[in-house]
N, C-alpha and C positions, 0 to 999 in steps of 0.2 A: 501676532505668530512666534510662539518660543521656537528660537535655532536650538537643533542639537549638534553642538561641537566638540571634536575630542580630538585626542592627541594619542596614539597608540606606542607602546614600548613591548618589545619581545625579545625574550632571551630565549635563543635554540640551545637545547642541551649541549648540542655538539662545541657550541663554545664554551660551556662550564667546565666541560671533559680537559679543555685546554688549559681552565686557570690551576695556579698552584695554592691552594689556601681559601680560608674564608676571605680574606681582605682582595684576594684578585676576585672572588663573586661578588663584594661590596661595590667595587669599584667599577665593576661592569654592568651593573643596577642602575648605577647614581650614573654612568655615559649613556644607558638606555633610556631613565627617568628624563636627563636633561635633553635629548634628543626628541622625548615625546613633547615637554613645554616648548622649546623651539616651536615645533611643527605647529602646533595650535596656536601660538602666539602672532605667527606668521600668517595662518589664515583668518584670523582673527583682523589683524592689520591690512590684508589683501582685501578681503571681504566687505569692508566699508565702505568701498567706495563701488558695489555693485550695482548694475542694472536692475530694472523691474523682470521678476521672473526667476530668481535663484530658488534654489532647491535649500530644504531643510538644515543643512550642514552649512550653511554659510548665513550671511547677518543680511538683512535687507536693509540694503545699503543707501550711501547721500547720493548714487544718483537713481535710484527710487524713490526718494522722499522727493527729489527736485521734478522729477519727471512731466513733462508737459502735457502727455493724453490727460485727456478729460474722462475717459473712460477707464483705465486701469488703474486698479483699486490700490490703496496704501493704507495700511493700516483698517483693511476691509471696508474702505468708503473710499469711493472714487470721485472724484474733483465735481463731476456733473451733477453727483447726489445732494450736495450742499447747494442751496442759491440763496443768498441774500435778501433782502426785501429790496435794496438799491440794483439786484441784478450782479453785483459779483459772487465771486466763488470763495467762500470764506478755508476751501479747502487747496487752494491752487498750488501745483508745483511749478517751479521756475528755474527753466533751464535754455540760457539763450544760445542756439544757434547759429546765430548770425556771426560774422568776420570782426575779429575783435582786436585790439593791441594791448598788451601789458604796459600799461602808464598808470599815472595818478588819477586821471580821468574814471579808467574803468574803476579804480579802489571805489571814489565817489561813486561812481554810477550804481555799484554794486551794495554799497552802502544804503541811498536809497531806495535799491530793490528792495532790500530785505527789511527797508523799516516797516512795523507793525505800531508804533505808537511814538508821541514824543517822550522826550525823556532820558534818562538813564536806563541803558538796557534796552532799547525801543528797537535799536538796528544790530546787525552784526558786527559783533569782537574779535573772530579771528577768521582767517582765511586761509584755504590748502589749495596748493597749486604743486607744480612740476620743480624740479631744483633749476631747468633753464628757466623757464620765466619767473621765478624769484628772481634769480641774478640778471635778468632782463631789467627788471623793477630796480634794483639795486644799484645798477648802472646809471641808471638816468637820475636817481634819488640827486637832490641839492644837500651842501653841506650842513645846511641846518637843521636837515630832518633828524630826527633819533633814533640810531639801532640800539636793538635790545643786546643784551649779554646777560641772560638768565640763566644761573647753574641750572636751573630744573629743567630748562628745555632743552638745554646742551645735551643733558641725562639724558632725557626722553628721546635722544637722537634727530631731533629738528634743528635747521638752523632758520630761525627769526629777525623779521625787521619790523619794526613798530611804524606805520605808518597810518596818519589821520585819524587816530584813534584803536584802530586795528592791529591786532598782533598776523604776519602774513609767515605762513610756513610753508617748506620745501621737505616734499613725503614722499621717498621713492615710491610709494604705491601707488600713490593719486597719477591718475590715465594721463596721458599725454596733451596737451593742449586746453587742459580743464585750470579753472580758478572757481573754488566755492565757497560762498561766504556763507559763514555761519552763526547763529546766534548760541551762545550756549545756554541760555536761559530756557530755551526750547529743545533741548535734545538731552540725550545721555543714554544710558544703560540703562534695562530692565533685566536683571540676573533672578533664576529662581534661586532662593535660600538652599535649595540641596544641589544647585550645578554650580556653584561658583570655583573654578579648577578643582574638583573633587577628585581625588583620587581612590581608584578601584585597587580592591586588592587582586594579589599577583593568583591567578591562576590557572592549572593545566589547558592548554588547545587540544579539543578534543581529536583523536586519531592518531596524535603526533606521537613520538618519542621521548616526551618530557621535556618539550617545548612549551614556555609559560610567558603571560601578557598580563599585562594591566593599560589600562586608559585612564587618561585624565581628561573630566568631562567638563565641560561648560553649557549651562542652558540658560539662554535668555536672547535678548536681542536689542539691536541701536534703536530707539524709538522716539517720537518728536510729538509735541502738543502744539505744535502753529507751524505747518506747511509754510505761510506766506512770510515766516522769519527766516526762511533762507534764499538763496539768490546763487544758480552758478549760472556758468560760462564754459562752453563746450569747444569753441571754436579760436582760442586764441594763439596770439603770436607775438 
């Protein structure tokens, strides 16, 4: 399903009347466009973690991808729709609600739970969690374990640890008590060629006193080609 996200920028005529010259008008337009950019970015970042049943203005999130229900569809396919010859479910979502502790044992268990094959790329390589749980893990790490200091990760706004072959990120948008194991070989964004942060032209708002609006459009979704490559935990302390 293609989701249709947008950020909206509006300039009211009363605001332009307060401006002195074209330079002020340009500054106002830049300010409103910047606000629209921030709003669509926050919408994308927040909806990455959405549960099943979200609307068309949000992503089909990671908790939908990992949803345990055998009848709730993900990508128009329910877990129970696909049954292998050995009785297993290739389209299985995995989100454990059992109480768990944030420690190295959980990291190892999550890697095993996300394994789809032997060798390189067969297990999760990224873990998303909350800042609180990330700090809990950092507090119990031994001195010989390596911390990453990656400039790109810092720029992206994350604080990462590298433990047992996985990068562990604290994300402000991650729901409380959650630890999500992701394999980046099997997840990504599918974005329409005409919907990659496309800016509409400014247009007059109907029946307004000269107010103008424009939208920044994003058309696509978070997609996955192997649900078994992911493992989630929703009750971690």
